[in-house]
C-alpha positions in Angstrom: 126.0 86.6 63.2 124.0 87.9 66.2 120.5 89.2 66.0 120.0 92.7 67.3 118.0 93.2 70.5 114.5 94.4 69.5 112.9 94.7 72.9 113.8 96.2 76.2 115.7 94.0 78.6 113.8 92.6 81.6 116.8 93.8 83.6 116.4 97.5 82.5 115.7 100.0 85.2 112.0 100.1 84.8 111.5 100.8 88.4 113.5 104.0 88.2 111.1 105.5 85.6 107.8 103.9 86.8 107.9 105.1 90.4 108.5 108.5 91.7 111.4 108.8 94.0 112.0 111.2 96.8 115.0 113.4 97.1 117.3 113.2 100.1 115.8 116.5 101.3 112.3 115.1 101.2 113.4 111.9 103.0 115.0 114.0 105.7 111.8 116.2 106.0 109.7 113.0 106.5 112.2 111.6 109.1 112.4 114.9 111.0 108.6 115.3 111.0 108.3 111.8 112.4 110.8 112.3 115.2 109.1 115.6 116.1 105.6 114.1 116.0 106.8 111.4 118.5 108.4 114.1 120.6 105.1 116.0 120.5 103.1 113.0 121.8 105.5 112.6 124.7 105.5 116.3 125.4 101.7 116.3 125.4 101.6 113.5 127.8 104.0 115.4 130.1 101.7 118.4 130.0 104.3 120.8 128.6 101.9 122.9 126.6 104.3 125.7 125.5 106.9 123.3 124.3 104.2 121.2 122.6 102.9 124.2 120.7 106.3 125.0 119.3 106.9 121.4 118.3 103.5 121.2 116.6 104.4 124.4 114.6 107.5 122.7 113.3 105.6 119.5 112.4 103.0 121.5 110.6 105.7 123.3 108.7 107.4 120.1 107.6 104.2 118.2 106.8 102.2 121.0 105.4 99.3 120.2 107.8 98.8 120.4 111.6 99.8 117.2 113.4 97.5 114.8 115.1 97.8 115.4 118.8 98.2 112.8 121.5 94.8 111.5 122.5 95.4 109.7 125.8 97.7 109.2 128.7 99.8 106.0 129.0 100.3 106.3 132.7 104.1 106.0 132.2 106.5 107.2 134.8 107.4 110.9 134.2 111.1 110.1 134.4 110.7 107.5 131.7 108.7 110.0 129.5 111.5 112.6 130.0 114.1 110.0 129.0 112.1 109.1 125.9 111.6 112.8 125.0 115.3 113.4 125.5 116.2 110.5 123.1 113.6 111.7 120.5 114.9 115.3 120.7 118.4 114.0 120.2 117.3 112.1 117.0 115.5 115.2 115.8 118.6 117.3 116.4 120.7 115.0 114.3 118.3 115.0 111.4 117.7 118.8 111.6 121.4 119.4 111.6 122.0 117.1 108.6 119.3 119.0 106.6 120.5 122.4 107.9 117.1 123.2 109.5 118.2 125.8 112.0 114.7 126.4 113.6 114.1 122.7 114.2 117.7 122.2 115.4 117.4 125.0 118.0 114.0 123.6 119.1 115.4 120.1 119.5 118.4 121.4 121.5 116.1 123.4 123.8 113.9 120.3 124.3 117.0 118.3 125.1 118.0 120.9 127.7 114.5 121.0 129.2 114.2 117.2 129.5 117.8 116.9 130.9 116.9 119.4 133.6 113.7 117.7 134.4 115.5 114.3 134.7 118.1 116.0 137.0 115.3 117.5 139.1 113.5 114.1 139.3 116.7 112.4 140.5 117.2 115.2 143.2 113.6 114.7 144.4 114.0 110.9 144.5 117.3 111.3 146.4 115.8 113.3 149.3 
């Protein structure tokens, strides 16, 4: 009564076989490298060379190549840069924890501590 289907359905999951997909681990690596690269740019702008060197090492490890370094200064307020760096370090910490990357998580936590202390110092200087 019914004719058998002779060709593939247009609704078949062709996209699943035609395109390579990334694993969850690969996606988290990309996300973590992005957060750390943004943190690196902010850290470079603040002139924190030792911290920037450690961040660059982690970005290079995740991407397999050294990161592009921040080329210029934006002239932003240092307190605003510390707030941005604190937020970026927090994002990096969340992703590093979810992918169980201890080295990146420790670095992100140390960056958060450093920028929190810098913000505290900035507020004390502004209050006097």
